[in-house]
N, C-alpha and C positions, 0 to 999 in steps of 0.2 A: 422513465420503468426501461428500458436495456441497457442503460448503461452497467448496472450492478453488476448483470454478466458480464460483462467486460472485465468489470474490479472483479468479481472473484476469480474470472481464469486472470489476470494477472497478478491477483493479489498472492494467488493460489498455485502459480505457474516455480517461483523458485524467487531465494534469496539469493540480490543479483544488484550487492551496490559497487560493483565498478571490479579494478583490475587492481586498484593497489590495495596497499592491509589497510585497516580502519578498523577503529570500535566508535558506534556510538552511542549518546544516551540523552534522551526527550519527554522533555516532561508537557504537557495541554493542558488548557482548560479550555474549555464551551460555555459562554455563558448560559441563564435560565432564559428560554424561551419558550413559549404557548405550542403546541401540537396543534396540527393537521390532519384527519381521517383519511381513505381511501380516497371519502368524496368531494377531497377538498373543504371538510369544513370544516373551522375552528372550534375543539372541545377544550373543557375547562384545566383540564393537565396539566402540567410545564416540569420541564426537566434541565438539569443540567447536568455536564458529561467533564470528568478528570482524565486524563492519560498518561500511562506512562510507557514508554517503549524503548527497544534496544536492539540491537544486534555486535555484529564481528563477522566479518568477512578476511579470508585469507590465503591466499595464494598460494596453495604446497608446493607450487612447479611454475614456473615461467619463462619462456628465450620469445627472444621476437624476432622475425624474419628480416630481408630487406629492407621491404617496402613498412614498417614498422609495425609488422602485424603480430598479436600475438598466440602462438603458442600457449597453453598454462590447464593446469589445472585448479578449481578454486573450492573453498569451503565455505556456505556462510549459514549463520546462528542467527535466529531472529527472534522479538517476541513482543506481544504488546498486553498489557493489564489496562481496562478504562473500567472506573467508578461514575454510576449515571444515580441518579439523584432525582427517579422518579415521583413524580408527586400530583395526586388524584389521576393515575394512567391506568386502573386499575379495567380491563377490559381491550387493552389497546396492547399495553407496552408493559411486563410484569419481567422486568433484565436489569434489576440492580447489575451484572459486572458480570466481563467478558474474558477470557482467556485465551489469548492465539498463540500460540510456537511454535518456531518452522524453522528447518535443517533439510540444506540441500547441500551436495554434491555439482560445481558447474564443470561445463569444459568447454573451451574454445580454442577452433585451428585455422590459421585462414586455409581455402582453398585452390586461391588464385590472386592475385594481383588487389580485385577486387570485390573479393569476394570472401567472405567466413563464415566456417558452422558452430554453432553454437547451443549445444545439450545440456541438458537439467534435469537431475532427480535429488526424489526425497518424500517426506512425508513432516505432515505439522497434526497437533493435536489443537481444540474450537470446542472452548468448554462456554458454561454460564457460570463458572465462579473458579475464585484462584487458586482452589487446594486440589491438587495431583491427586488426593486419597481416594476421590470424584469419580476418577480418571477412567474410563468406557473404553473398548473398542469401537463403539460408534463415532465417539469423539475424533478417532485416526482419520487423518484425509491424504491419500496419495497423492505428487504429483507430482507431476515430467514435462519436458518441453525439449524439442529441436528444431531451429530455426536457421534459414541463412542467412546473415548481415550482408549485406551490399554497402563498400566502403563506396559513395557517391565521390563524395570528398573525405579533403584532410580530416572538415570538423561536423561532416555529414554524414549520420550511419543511418539505413532502413533495412528493416527486418519483417520477414513472413517465418511462418510457420506454425508449429502443431502441437498445444495445447495437451496437457492430459489430466483430470483429478479423477478423486472419487467419493465428490459430495454429493450425489444421487447413493453412494450405497455401492457402486458399480465403475468401471472404467467408461469416461466420458469422454469425446476429442471434441477442442474446439479450436477456434481459428486463433492463430498468438499474432498481433501487430507489434510493431517496438518502433520507435525514431526515438536517436540523439546528436541535437544540435548544438553547439556549441561555438560559442565565440571570446576571447581573453583576451586581456589586456587591462586597459586600464578602464575602459567598457564592455560589458560583457553580457552576455545571452546565452541561456540553455535551454534546451528545451531535452524532455525525459520524455516517455514513458517504458522505462525498462521495470520498475518495481515501485507501481500506482504509475501518475501524471505528474510534472511540475514542470511547468514554467517563472521563466527567476528575465530579468533583466536588471544589474544594477553598472555605477559607479564604483573604483577605489578612490578611495577619497584619500587615504594614507595607508602609510604599512602596517598601521594596526587598524583598517577599518577599511569595510567595505559597506556599501549605502544600498540594497535590493528593493525591488518590487516581486512580489512573488505570488503565485496562486499555487494549489494543487489540491490532489483529491487524492482523498486516503478510504482505504475500509478496513470493516471487521467482522466475523461472523462466532457462529459459535450454533454448534448442531445440539438440539436438544428435545426434552417430550413436554409437552402440551398438551392437556386429554388422549391422553392414551398415545396421542400420533405422537409420529417423528419429525421433527418440522425443523428447519432452517431460521433462524432470528440472523439480517442482514441490516449493516451498519456502515453507510456510507459517506465522508465528510466531504462541500467542497470548502478549501478557506481562500481566502485575499489580504496581502498584507504587505507591511512598511517592515524589511528585514533589515536593522543594524546588525551586524556580522565584526567581530574581533577577532580579530589575528594577533591569537597570543602567542605565539610562536608561527614554523613553515608548518608545525605539522598540526599543530593545537587550533583550535580556535572555537569559540561562544558563538550560534546565531540566536538573536531575539527576534521572534516575530510579533506586532501588536497589530489587528483588522479585525476579520470579519470571518465567521462562517455564516459565508451564505447561502450554506445547501443542506441539510442534513437528514437524508431519510435512517426509515428506523421502521423495520416491518418483519412479520412472521410469515411462511410458507411450508407449504407443505414438502419432506424432502423424496421430491418425486419427479420425473423427467415433465408427467404431463400437469406439475402445479408452474413447471419453471414456464412451457408455452402459454398457461391460462395467465398468468402472474405480465407476460409481454405485454398484453392486451388492457390494463389496465393504466386510466386515463391518469394518474396520479397515485404516485405511491404515499403512505401515510410519512409526515415529517415534521419535522420542524419547523421554526419561520427563524430567518436571518436573528446572528448575537453579536455579541463580545468573543474575539478567539483574542488565545495567548500561547506562546511556548517559547521555550529558552531549549537548546542542547547543545553538549558537549561532546565536536569531532577529534577524533587523534587518531592520527594516518603515522604509517609505520612502518 
């Protein structure tokens, strides 16, 4: 239950895909599965979901210090479009589409040998339709963050700070935590909680092929009107699977993931602080049962 608010913070803080310039595009499919309500009781309805997402991260300026820590300005853009095939879910979910788009400007600079400052500010739109002609001020959310990053080791960064967003129509401040741990070489490990959350481990089988076991958590939301009230539709999903990644060139790769959507929560809450605290007392969030998951992505660094 409480996890979704962490996802709201991480998802809404900023678009930050790293310090290198890159473009990525990803298509996902989550297979049809049954739905359980707030009492964890199975209902007759089912749903599957298709997602197209993409983004670009561009360092506008960058220089490295003697400790190999950057001072950089970055611009990030990202967008999600989800199409859901709701069947017999009237009264529980009436949400065939979600469209999210964000833009943020981020700044990082070293404070000392072991510490850096990371800050970001931007805005996003969160709609229940892909048509921008329906965009209203009510669909816009401001986002921001400031955090101190501790370079504990050469391959381990820990961070803590404050995140700000206007998900309730006015500024709210939350605690933000960040983790980045990586092992590179023939055997690789990556633990990242910077833009969503992902854990992966794998092996370089060939110059052109990596094989990984991955697990990740993603989310999206829409600000909607329901029964005349302002509400937030939140959807989060946790996936795990096997991911072969084709290394077409040094800069271009194609990861393909086949596995399981282990958990997919989907629910409405009133758009208010009171509703947030009330929902945190729930034993269960409305959610879909585990189902098949597949995705393919294209990543290009330049």
